[in-house]
C-alpha positions as CSV (number, residue, x, y, z in Angstrom):
1,M,130.2,7.4,57.2
2,F,133.8,7.2,56.0
3,L,134.3,10.1,53.6
4,S,132.9,13.5,52.8
5,V,133.9,14.9,49.4
6,I,133.5,18.7,49.5
7,V,132.9,20.3,46.1
8,P,132.7,24.2,46.0
9,V,130.8,25.2,42.8
10,Y,130.8,28.6,41.1
11,N,129.7,28.8,37.4
12,G,131.1,25.4,36.8
13,Q,128.5,24.0,34.4
14,T,131.0,23.1,31.6
15,Y,132.8,20.4,33.6
16,L,130.6,19.8,36.6
17,R,128.9,16.6,35.3
18,Q,132.3,15.1,34.5
19,C,133.4,15.8,38.0
20,L,130.3,14.4,39.7
21,D,130.2,11.3,37.4
22,C,133.7,10.2,38.4
23,L,133.0,10.9,42.1
24,L,130.0,8.6,41.8
25,D,131.6,5.8,39.7
26,Q,133.4,4.3,42.7
27,D,134.0,1.0,44.4
28,I,132.5,1.6,47.8
29,P,128.8,1.8,48.7
30,A,127.0,5.1,48.4
31,Q,126.1,5.1,52.1
32,E,129.8,5.1,53.0
33,Y,130.6,8.4,51.5
34,E,128.9,11.7,50.7
35,I,129.5,14.4,48.0
36,V,128.8,17.7,49.6
37,C,128.3,20.3,46.9
38,I,128.2,24.0,47.8
39,N,126.7,26.1,45.1
40,D,128.4,29.5,45.7
41,G,125.9,31.7,44.0
42,S,126.4,30.3,40.5
43,Q,124.8,32.3,37.7
44,D,125.0,29.7,35.0
45,G,123.4,26.2,34.9
46,S,125.4,24.8,37.8
47,G,122.4,25.0,40.2
48,E,120.2,23.0,37.9
49,I,122.9,20.3,37.4
50,L,123.4,20.0,41.2
51,R,119.7,19.7,41.9
52,E,119.4,17.0,39.2
53,Y,122.2,15.0,40.8
54,G,120.9,15.6,44.3
55,E,117.5,14.2,43.4
56,K,119.0,11.2,41.6
57,F,121.7,10.1,44.0
58,S,121.2,9.7,47.7
59,N,124.8,10.6,48.6
60,V,124.9,13.9,46.8
61,V,124.1,16.7,49.2
62,V,123.5,20.2,47.7
63,T,123.6,23.5,49.6
64,E,122.9,26.9,48.1
65,Q,124.5,30.1,49.3
66,E,125.1,33.6,48.0
67,N,128.5,34.1,46.4
68,A,131.1,34.4,49.1
69,G,134.2,32.8,47.5
70,V,135.8,29.4,47.5
71,A,137.1,29.6,51.1
72,A,133.7,30.4,52.5
73,A,132.2,27.6,50.3
74,R,134.7,25.1,51.7
75,N,134.0,26.2,55.2
76,A,130.3,25.6,54.6
77,G,131.1,22.1,53.4
78,L,133.2,21.4,56.4
79,K,130.3,22.4,58.7
80,Q,128.1,19.9,57.0
81,A,130.6,17.1,56.6
82,R,129.8,13.8,58.4
83,G,132.6,11.6,57.1
84,E,135.6,10.5,59.1
85,Y,137.8,12.0,56.4
86,V,137.2,15.0,54.1
87,W,138.5,15.6,50.6
88,F,138.2,19.0,48.9
89,V,137.7,18.4,45.1
90,D,137.4,21.3,42.6
91,A,134.3,21.2,40.4
92,D,136.3,21.2,37.1
93,D,138.7,18.4,38.1
94,L,138.5,14.6,38.0
95,I,139.5,11.6,40.1
96,R,140.3,8.0,39.2
97,Y,137.3,5.7,38.8
98,N,136.9,2.9,41.4
99,I,139.7,4.2,43.6
100,L,138.1,5.1,46.9
101,G,138.3,1.6,48.3
102,K,142.1,1.5,47.8
103,M,142.4,5.0,49.4
104,R,140.3,3.9,52.4
105,T,142.5,0.9,52.9
106,A,145.7,3.0,52.9
107,A,144.2,5.6,55.3
108,E,142.8,2.9,57.7
109,A,146.0,0.9,57.8
110,E,147.9,3.7,59.5
111,N,145.0,5.6,61.1
112,C,146.5,8.7,59.5
113,D,145.4,12.3,59.8
114,R,146.5,13.0,56.3
115,L,146.6,10.8,53.2
116,I,148.7,12.3,50.4
117,F,148.6,11.1,46.9
118,G,149.8,11.8,43.4
119,A,148.2,14.2,40.9
120,Y,148.4,14.8,37.1
121,Q,147.8,18.2,35.5
122,F,146.2,18.3,32.1
123,T,144.9,21.0,29.8
124,D,141.2,21.2,29.0
125,T,140.5,17.5,28.2
126,L,141.9,14.4,29.8
127,A,142.6,11.7,27.1
128,S,141.3,8.2,27.7
129,E,144.9,7.0,27.2
130,E,146.0,9.2,30.1
131,R,143.4,7.6,32.3
132,D,144.5,4.2,31.2
133,Q,148.2,5.0,31.9
134,A,147.2,6.2,35.4
135,D,145.4,3.0,36.0
136,R,148.5,1.0,35.0
137,G,150.8,3.2,37.1
138,E,152.6,4.5,34.0
139,L,151.6,8.2,34.2
140,R,154.1,10.6,35.7
141,V,153.1,12.9,38.5
142,N,153.5,16.4,37.1
143,A,151.8,18.3,40.0
144,P,154.4,17.9,42.8
145,W,153.2,20.7,45.1
146,Y,151.1,18.6,47.5
147,D,151.8,21.1,50.4
148,A,150.2,24.0,48.4
149,V,146.9,22.6,47.4
150,V,144.0,21.0,49.2
151,W,143.0,18.5,46.6
152,R,146.0,16.2,47.0
153,S,145.1,15.1,50.5
154,W,142.5,13.4,52.6
155,L,142.2,15.0,56.0
156,K,140.8,13.4,59.1
157,R,137.8,15.6,60.2
158,S,138.5,15.0,63.9
159,F,142.1,16.3,63.4
160,L,140.8,19.5,61.8
161,E,138.2,20.0,64.6
162,E,140.7,19.3,67.4
163,N,143.1,21.9,65.9
164,H,140.4,24.4,65.0
165,L,141.4,24.3,61.4
166,S,139.4,26.0,58.7
167,F,139.8,28.5,55.9
168,R,140.2,31.5,58.2
169,Y,140.7,34.2,55.6
170,P,137.7,34.1,53.2
171,Q,138.7,37.4,51.8
172,I,141.8,35.8,50.2
173,T,140.9,34.7,46.7
174,H,144.2,33.2,45.6
175,G,146.6,31.0,47.6
176,E,144.0,30.3,50.3
177,D,144.5,26.6,50.1
178,G,148.3,26.9,50.3
179,L,147.9,28.9,53.6
180,F,145.3,26.3,54.9
181,M,147.7,23.4,54.1
182,Y,150.5,25.3,55.8
183,E,148.4,25.6,59.0
184,V,147.5,21.9,58.7
185,A,151.2,21.0,58.5
186,R,152.0,23.2,61.6
187,C,149.8,20.9,63.6
188,R,152.0,17.9,62.7
189,P,149.5,15.4,61.3
190,R,150.3,11.7,61.0
191,C,150.8,11.4,57.2
192,V,150.7,8.5,54.8
193,E,151.7,9.0,51.1
194,M,150.5,7.0,48.1
195,E,152.8,7.4,45.1
196,E,150.3,6.8,42.4
197,I,148.1,9.3,40.6
198,L,144.6,9.5,42.0
199,Y,143.6,13.1,41.1
200,F,143.5,14.9,37.7
201,Y,143.9,18.7,37.9
202,R,142.4,20.6,34.9
203,V,144.0,23.8,33.6
204,H,141.7,25.8,31.3
205,S,141.3,29.4,30.1
206,D,138.4,30.1,32.5
207,S,140.1,28.9,35.7
208,A,140.9,31.4,38.4
209,E,144.6,30.8,38.0
210,T,144.8,31.4,34.3
211,K,142.7,34.5,33.8
212,R,144.9,37.6,33.3
213,S,142.4,40.5,33.2
214,P,143.6,43.6,35.0
215,E,141.0,43.1,37.8
216,H,142.0,39.5,38.2
217,R,145.7,40.5,38.5
218,K,144.8,43.0,41.2
219,K,142.8,40.5,43.2
220,M,145.5,37.9,42.9
221,L,148.3,40.3,44.0
222,R,146.2,41.5,46.9
223,S,145.7,37.9,48.0
224,H,149.3,36.9,47.5
225,I,150.6,39.9,49.5
226,A,148.1,39.2,52.3
227,V,149.2,35.5,52.5
228,T,152.9,36.5,52.5
229,K,152.3,39.0,55.3
230,I,150.5,36.3,57.3
231,L,153.4,33.9,56.8
232,A,155.9,36.6,57.7
233,D,154.0,37.2,61.0
234,Y,154.1,33.4,61.6
235,Y,157.8,33.4,61.1
236,A,158.3,36.5,63.3
237,G,156.7,34.5,66.1
238,D,158.8,31.4,65.5
239,N,162.0,32.0,63.5
240,T,163.3,28.5,64.2
241,D,160.9,26.8,61.9
242,A,162.3,25.9,58.5
243,M,158.9,24.9,57.1
244,T,157.6,28.4,57.8
245,A,160.7,30.0,56.3
246,N,160.3,27.9,53.1
247,K,156.6,28.6,52.8
248,L,157.1,32.4,53.4
249,M,159.8,32.7,50.7
250,A,157.8,30.6,48.2
251,F,154.9,33.0,48.5
252,L,157.1,36.1,48.4
253,W,158.9,34.9,45.3
254,K,155.7,34.0,43.6
255,T,154.3,37.4,44.4
256,L,157.4,39.2,43.2
257,Y,157.6,37.1,40.0
258,E,154.0,38.1,39.2
259,I,154.8,41.7,39.8
260,T,157.7,41.6,37.3
261,R,155.2,40.7,34.6
262,L,153.0,43.8,35.2
263,P,152.9,47.0,33.2
264,S,155.3,49.6,34.8
265,Q,152.7,51.6,36.7
266,E,151.0,48.6,38.2
267,R,154.4,47.2,39.0
268,R,155.6,50.2,40.9
269,S,152.3,50.3,42.9
270,A,152.5,46.7,43.8
271,L,156.1,46.9,44.8
272,A,155.3,50.0,47.0
273,E,152.6,48.0,48.8
274,L,155.1,45.2,49.5
275,A,157.6,47.7,50.8
276,R,154.9,49.2,53.1
277,Q,154.3,45.7,54.5
278,G,158.1,45.3,55.1
279,L,158.3,42.6,52.5
280,F,160.6,44.2,50.0
281,P,163.5,44.1,50.0
282,Y,163.5,41.3,52.4
283,Q,166.1,39.4,54.4
284,R,166.0,35.8,53.4
285,P,165.7,33.6,56.5
286,S,168.8,31.5,57.1
287,L,166.6,28.4,57.5
288,C,165.1,28.7,54.0
289,T,166.4,25.7,52.0
290,T,164.4,26.2,48.8
291,T,166.6,26.5,45.7
292,R,164.0,25.9,42.9
293,S,161.2,27.9,41.3
294,Y,159.1,25.0,40.2
295,I,158.1,27.3,37.3
296,M,160.6,26.1,34.8
297,E,161.1,22.3,34.4
298,R,164.4,22.6,32.6
299,S,167.4,21.2,34.4
300,D,170.1,22.6,32.1
301,W,172.1,25.7,32.7
302,I,169.2,27.9,31.6
303,G,166.9,26.3,34.2
304,K,169.6,26.6,36.9
305,V,170.2,30.3,36.1
306,F,166.4,31.0,36.1
307,D,166.0,29.2,39.5
308,G,168.9,31.1,40.9
309,L,167.5,34.4,39.9
310,Y,164.0,33.5,41.0
311,C,165.3,32.7,44.5
312,H,166.8,36.2,44.7
313,L,163.7,38.1,43.8
314,H,163.5,39.4,47.3
315,T,166.6,41.5,46.6
316,K,166.6,44.7,44.5
317,W,169.1,43.4,42.0
318,G,167.3,40.1,41.6
319,F,164.0,41.8,41.1
320,G,165.5,44.3,38.6
321,I,167.1,41.7,36.4
322,M,164.0,39.5,36.3
323,T,161.9,42.6,35.4
324,I,164.3,43.4,32.5
325,L,164.1,39.7,31.3
326,Q,160.3,39.9,31.4
327,Q,160.4,43.1,29.3
328,V,162.7,41.4,26.7
329,R,160.4,38.4,26.6
330,R,157.4,40.6,25.9
331,W,159.4,42.6,23.2
332,M,160.5,39.4,21.5
333,A,156.9,38.0,21.5
334,G,155.7,41.2,20.0
335,I,158.0,41.1,17.0
336,R,157.2,37.5,16.1
Protein backbone atom coordinates (compact mmCIF):
# COMPACT_ATOMS: atom_id res chain seq x y z
CA MET A 1 0.00 0.00 0.00
CA PHE A 2 1.36 3.37 -0.99
CA LEU A 3 -0.42 5.95 1.19
CA SER A 4 -2.22 6.20 4.53
CA VAL A 5 -4.34 9.33 4.98
CA ILE A 6 -4.87 9.87 8.71
CA VAL A 7 -7.97 11.90 9.61
CA PRO A 8 -8.59 12.73 13.29
CA VAL A 9 -12.29 13.50 13.83
CA TYR A 10 -13.91 15.29 16.73
CA ASN A 11 -17.43 16.71 16.30
CA GLY A 12 -16.79 17.28 12.62
CA GLN A 13 -20.15 16.33 11.11
CA THR A 14 -20.62 19.67 9.32
CA TYR A 15 -17.75 19.22 6.88
CA LEU A 16 -16.78 15.55 7.28
CA ARG A 17 -18.60 14.26 4.21
CA GLN A 18 -16.93 16.90 2.02
CA CYS A 19 -13.54 15.88 3.33
CA LEU A 20 -14.10 12.15 2.81
CA ASP A 21 -15.61 12.65 -0.65
CA CYS A 22 -12.58 14.50 -2.00
CA LEU A 23 -10.25 11.92 -0.45
CA LEU A 24 -12.17 9.18 -2.24
CA ASP A 25 -12.52 10.96 -5.59
CA GLN A 26 -8.95 10.19 -6.66
CA ASP A 27 -7.02 8.79 -9.59
CA ILE A 28 -5.31 5.80 -7.96
CA PRO A 29 -6.98 2.46 -7.11
CA ALA A 30 -8.59 2.17 -3.70
CA GLN A 31 -6.35 -0.74 -2.76
CA GLU A 32 -3.29 1.51 -3.09
CA TYR A 33 -4.28 3.91 -0.31
CA GLU A 34 -6.28 3.89 2.89
CA ILE A 35 -8.16 6.58 4.78
CA VAL A 36 -7.63 5.96 8.49
CA CYS A 37 -10.29 7.86 10.46
CA ILE A 38 -9.91 8.17 14.22
CA ASN A 39 -13.18 9.16 15.88
CA ASP A 40 -11.88 10.95 18.97
CA GLY A 41 -14.98 10.67 21.14
CA SER A 42 -17.25 12.79 18.93
CA GLN A 43 -20.60 13.68 20.46
CA ASP A 44 -22.34 14.74 17.25
CA GLY A 45 -23.16 12.72 14.13
CA SER A 46 -19.54 12.15 13.10
CA GLY A 47 -19.54 8.55 14.29
CA GLU A 48 -22.57 7.66 12.15
CA ILE A 49 -21.02 9.31 9.09
CA LEU A 50 -17.75 7.43 9.60
CA ARG A 51 -19.51 4.10 10.01
CA GLU A 52 -21.50 4.74 6.84
CA TYR A 53 -18.35 5.43 4.82
CA GLY A 54 -16.49 2.53 6.44
CA GLU A 55 -19.21 0.10 5.37
CA LYS A 56 -19.45 1.54 1.86
CA PHE A 57 -15.77 1.97 0.94
CA SER A 58 -13.17 -0.76 1.39
CA ASN A 59 -10.29 1.68 1.93
CA VAL A 60 -11.96 3.68 4.72
CA VAL A 61 -10.85 2.37 8.11
CA VAL A 62 -12.63 3.67 11.21
CA THR A 63 -11.40 3.47 14.80
CA GLU A 64 -13.30 4.71 17.84
CA GLN A 65 -11.59 6.05 20.97
CA GLU A 66 -12.51 8.15 23.98
CA ASN A 67 -11.75 11.82 23.58
CA ALA A 68 -8.00 12.28 24.07
CA GLY A 69 -7.16 15.20 21.75
CA VAL A 70 -5.88 15.56 18.23
CA ALA A 71 -2.30 14.54 19.05
CA ALA A 72 -3.44 11.24 20.57
CA ALA A 73 -5.78 10.66 17.62
CA ARG A 74 -2.94 11.19 15.15
CA ASN A 75 -0.74 8.81 17.12
CA ALA A 76 -3.50 6.20 16.98
CA GLY A 77 -3.67 6.66 13.22
CA LEU A 78 0.11 6.30 12.92
CA LYS A 79 0.00 2.97 14.76
CA GLN A 80 -2.59 1.63 12.32
CA ALA A 81 -1.09 3.08 9.13
CA ARG A 82 0.14 0.58 6.54
CA GLY A 83 1.12 2.95 3.72
CA GLU A 84 4.64 3.78 2.60
CA TYR A 85 3.72 7.45 3.15
CA VAL A 86 1.38 9.07 5.64
CA TRP A 87 -0.62 12.26 5.23
CA PHE A 88 -2.41 13.99 8.12
CA VAL A 89 -5.61 15.64 6.85
CA ASP A 90 -7.99 17.61 9.08
CA ALA A 91 -11.64 16.56 8.95
CA ASP A 92 -12.90 20.00 7.92
CA ASP A 93 -10.38 20.52 5.10
CA LEU A 94 -10.28 19.51 1.43
CA ILE A 95 -7.78 18.30 -1.13
CA ARG A 96 -7.69 18.48 -4.93
CA TYR A 97 -9.65 15.85 -6.81
CA ASN A 98 -7.64 13.27 -8.80
CA ILE A 99 -4.29 14.48 -7.53
CA LEU A 100 -2.83 11.49 -5.62
CA GLY A 101 -1.30 9.98 -8.77
CA LYS A 102 0.67 13.13 -9.49
CA MET A 103 1.82 13.35 -5.87
CA ARG A 104 2.90 9.71 -5.90
CA THR A 105 4.96 10.28 -9.04
CA ALA A 106 6.74 13.23 -7.40
CA ALA A 107 7.46 11.29 -4.20
CA GLU A 108 8.69 8.17 -6.01
CA ALA A 109 10.90 10.10 -8.44
CA GLU A 110 13.20 11.24 -5.62
CA ASN A 111 12.40 8.53 -3.05
CA CYS A 112 11.91 11.44 -0.64
CA ASP A 113 11.19 11.32 3.07
CA ARG A 114 9.00 14.40 2.87
CA LEU A 115 6.89 15.74 0.01
CA ILE A 116 5.93 19.39 0.54
CA PHE A 117 3.17 21.08 -1.47
CA GLY A 118 1.16 24.27 -1.68
CA ALA A 119 -1.98 25.10 0.30
CA TYR A 120 -4.80 27.60 0.01
CA GLN A 121 -6.67 29.01 3.01
CA PHE A 122 -10.36 29.81 2.60
CA THR A 123 -13.20 30.85 4.87
CA ASP A 124 -16.20 28.54 5.37
CA THR A 125 -16.89 27.57 1.74
CA LEU A 126 -14.51 26.85 -1.13
CA ALA A 127 -15.91 28.30 -4.35
CA SER A 128 -15.96 26.11 -7.44
CA GLU A 129 -14.02 28.81 -9.27
CA GLU A 130 -11.27 28.59 -6.67
CA ARG A 131 -11.03 24.84 -7.29
CA ASP A 132 -10.88 25.47 -11.02
CA GLN A 133 -8.14 28.06 -10.55
CA ALA A 134 -6.14 25.59 -8.48
CA ASP A 135 -6.50 22.97 -11.23
CA ARG A 136 -5.24 25.50 -13.78
CA GLY A 137 -2.36 26.57 -11.56
CA GLU A 138 -3.75 30.10 -11.24
CA LEU A 139 -4.54 30.15 -7.49
CA ARG A 140 -1.99 31.82 -5.25
CA VAL A 141 -0.59 29.95 -2.25
CA ASN A 142 -1.75 31.92 0.80
CA ALA A 143 -0.78 29.45 3.54
CA PRO A 144 3.03 29.68 3.40
CA TRP A 145 3.87 28.08 6.75
CA TYR A 146 4.63 24.54 5.62
CA ASP A 147 7.04 24.00 8.52
CA ALA A 148 4.35 24.71 11.13
CA VAL A 149 1.53 22.41 9.99
CA VAL A 150 1.31 18.68 9.33
CA TRP A 151 -1.14 18.77 6.44
CA ARG A 152 1.25 20.35 3.91
CA SER A 153 3.52 17.30 3.77
CA TRP A 154 3.57 13.63 2.99
CA LEU A 155 5.97 11.83 5.31
CA LYS A 156 7.60 8.47 4.71
CA ARG A 157 6.43 6.11 7.42
CA SER A 158 9.78 4.29 7.65
CA PHE A 159 11.51 7.65 8.23
CA LEU A 160 9.16 8.40 11.12
CA GLU A 161 9.68 4.95 12.62
CA GLU A 162 13.48 5.00 12.27
CA ASN A 163 13.64 8.37 14.03
CA HIS A 164 11.01 7.46 16.66
CA LEU A 165 8.85 10.40 15.61
CA SER A 166 5.31 10.83 16.89
CA PHE A 167 3.20 13.42 18.65
CA ARG A 168 5.03 13.10 21.98
CA TYR A 169 3.05 15.72 23.91
CA PRO A 170 -0.65 14.79 23.73
CA GLN A 171 -1.43 17.29 26.50
CA ILE A 172 -0.57 20.15 24.12
CA THR A 173 -3.75 21.26 22.36
CA HIS A 174 -2.38 24.10 20.20
CA GLY A 175 0.86 24.17 18.24
CA GLU A 176 1.38 20.43 18.56
CA ASP A 177 1.79 20.01 14.81
CA GLY A 178 4.35 22.81 14.63
CA LEU A 179 6.41 21.09 17.31
CA PHE A 180 6.07 17.75 15.53
CA MET A 181 7.22 19.22 12.20
CA TYR A 182 10.16 20.87 13.96
CA GLU A 183 11.21 17.47 15.30
CA VAL A 184 10.79 16.02 11.81
CA ALA A 185 13.05 18.74 10.37
CA ARG A 186 15.70 18.07 13.03
CA CYS A 187 16.09 14.57 11.58
CA ARG A 188 17.05 16.06 8.18
CA PRO A 189 14.56 14.34 5.85
CA ARG A 190 15.15 14.24 2.10
CA CYS A 191 12.60 16.78 0.85
CA VAL A 192 10.89 17.42 -2.47
CA GLU A 193 8.61 20.41 -2.97
CA MET A 194 5.71 20.77 -5.38
CA GLU A 195 4.81 24.41 -6.00
CA GLU A 196 1.15 23.96 -6.87
CA ILE A 197 -1.81 24.01 -4.47
CA LEU A 198 -2.97 20.55 -3.46
CA TYR A 199 -4.57 21.24 -0.07
CA PHE A 200 -7.41 23.57 0.94
CA TYR A 201 -7.37 24.71 4.57
CA ARG A 202 -10.71 25.84 5.96
CA VAL A 203 -11.08 28.64 8.51
CA HIS A 204 -14.43 28.79 10.27
CA SER A 205 -15.95 30.02 13.50
CA ASP A 206 -15.97 26.56 15.11
CA SER A 207 -12.32 25.72 14.51
CA ALA A 208 -9.89 25.30 17.38
CA GLU A 209 -7.82 28.25 16.21
CA THR A 210 -10.64 30.78 15.86
CA LYS A 211 -12.61 30.24 19.05
CA ARG A 212 -11.91 32.95 21.59
CA SER A 213 -13.76 31.88 24.73
CA PRO A 214 -11.89 32.48 28.02
CA GLU A 215 -11.36 28.74 28.48
CA HIS A 216 -10.06 28.42 24.93
CA ARG A 217 -7.62 31.28 25.47
CA LYS A 218 -6.28 29.64 28.61
CA LYS A 219 -5.78 26.27 26.90
CA MET A 220 -4.11 27.91 23.91
CA LEU A 221 -1.73 29.94 26.07
CA ARG A 222 -0.83 26.97 28.25
CA SER A 223 0.01 25.02 25.11
CA HIS A 224 1.99 27.81 23.48
CA ILE A 225 4.00 28.40 26.65
CA ALA A 226 4.67 24.66 26.91
CA VAL A 227 5.83 24.45 23.27
CA THR A 228 8.04 27.52 23.70
CA LYS A 229 9.65 26.01 26.80
CA ILE A 230 10.32 22.75 24.96
CA LEU A 231 11.95 24.66 22.11
CA ALA A 232 13.98 26.74 24.55
CA ASP A 233 15.29 23.51 26.06
CA TYR A 234 16.19 22.23 22.60
CA TYR A 235 18.08 25.46 21.92
CA ALA A 236 19.88 25.29 25.25
CA GLY A 237 21.15 21.86 24.19
CA ASP A 238 22.30 23.07 20.77
CA ASN A 239 22.69 26.83 20.46
CA THR A 240 24.39 26.57 17.06
CA ASP A 241 21.20 25.61 15.24
CA ALA A 242 19.54 28.50 13.38
CA MET A 243 16.42 26.46 12.64
CA THR A 244 15.82 25.94 16.36
CA ALA A 245 16.48 29.62 17.08
CA ASN A 246 13.93 30.70 14.48
CA LYS A 247 11.30 28.20 15.61
CA LEU A 248 11.78 29.17 19.26
CA MET A 249 11.34 32.87 18.59
CA ALA A 250 8.36 32.29 16.28
CA PHE A 251 6.52 30.49 19.08
CA LEU A 252 7.59 32.99 21.73
CA TRP A 253 6.47 35.97 19.66
CA LYS A 254 3.15 34.31 18.83
CA THR A 255 2.58 33.59 22.51
CA LEU A 256 3.45 37.13 23.56
CA TYR A 257 1.28 38.62 20.82
CA GLU A 258 -1.71 36.62 22.07
CA ILE A 259 -0.97 37.82 25.60
CA THR A 260 -1.07 41.47 24.50
CA ARG A 261 -4.67 40.88 23.40
CA LEU A 262 -5.83 39.63 26.81
CA PRO A 263 -7.69 41.59 29.50
CA SER A 264 -5.23 43.13 31.96
CA GLN A 265 -5.58 40.56 34.75
CA GLU A 266 -5.18 37.59 32.41
CA ARG A 267 -2.32 39.37 30.69
CA ARG A 268 -0.38 39.87 33.93
CA SER A 269 -0.93 36.24 34.95
CA ALA A 270 0.25 34.85 31.59
CA LEU A 271 3.27 37.13 31.52
CA ALA A 272 4.20 36.07 35.06
CA GLU A 273 4.08 32.42 33.95
CA LEU A 274 6.42 33.17 31.05
CA ALA A 275 8.76 34.95 33.44
CA ARG A 276 8.77 31.93 35.77
CA GLN A 277 9.75 29.77 32.81
CA GLY A 278 12.62 32.16 32.03
CA LEU A 279 11.00 33.19 28.75
CA PHE A 280 10.31 36.88 29.39
CA PRO A 281 12.13 39.09 28.91
CA TYR A 282 14.24 36.90 26.68
CA GLN A 283 17.58 37.29 24.96
CA ARG A 284 17.01 36.83 21.26
CA PRO A 285 19.42 34.20 19.88
CA SER A 286 22.01 35.73 17.59
CA LEU A 287 21.28 33.00 15.02
CA CYS A 288 17.62 34.00 14.68
CA THR A 289 17.06 35.41 11.18
CA THR A 290 13.28 35.90 11.26
CA THR A 291 12.20 39.48 10.56
CA ARG A 292 8.51 39.02 9.69
CA SER A 293 5.41 38.32 11.71
CA TYR A 294 3.40 36.62 8.92
CA ILE A 295 0.33 38.09 10.64
CA MET A 296 0.07 41.24 8.54
CA GLU A 297 0.41 40.89 4.77
CA ARG A 298 1.02 44.59 4.18
CA SER A 299 4.45 45.42 2.77
CA ASP A 300 4.19 49.22 3.16
CA TRP A 301 5.66 51.17 6.06
CA ILE A 302 2.80 50.16 8.35
CA GLY A 303 3.51 46.49 7.71
CA LYS A 304 7.23 47.01 8.23
CA VAL A 305 6.69 48.87 11.50
CA PHE A 306 4.36 46.14 12.73
CA ASP A 307 6.82 43.39 11.81
CA GLY A 308 9.64 45.26 13.51
CA LEU A 309 7.64 45.68 16.70
CA TYR A 310 6.39 42.08 16.60
CA CYS A 311 9.96 40.82 16.41
CA HIS A 312 10.78 42.73 19.60
CA LEU A 313 7.93 41.34 21.68
CA HIS A 314 10.47 39.43 23.75
CA THR A 315 11.64 42.78 25.20
CA LYS A 316 9.78 44.77 27.82
CA TRP A 317 9.55 47.86 25.62
CA GLY A 318 8.33 45.90 22.56
CA PHE A 319 5.70 44.09 24.59
CA GLY A 320 4.59 47.34 26.25
CA ILE A 321 4.13 49.22 22.98
CA MET A 322 2.24 46.36 21.36
CA THR A 323 -0.04 46.12 24.40
CA ILE A 324 -0.86 49.83 24.13
CA LEU A 325 -1.61 49.44 20.42
CA GLN A 326 -3.94 46.55 21.16
CA GLN A 327 -5.78 48.65 23.75
CA VAL A 328 -6.14 51.50 21.24
CA ARG A 329 -7.43 49.08 18.63
CA ARG A 330 -10.09 47.73 21.02
CA TRP A 331 -11.07 51.29 22.01
CA MET A 332 -11.46 52.36 18.39
CA ALA A 333 -13.51 49.26 17.62
CA GLY A 334 -15.76 50.03 20.57
CA ILE A 335 -16.62 53.55 19.40
CA ARG A 336 -17.50 52.57 15.86
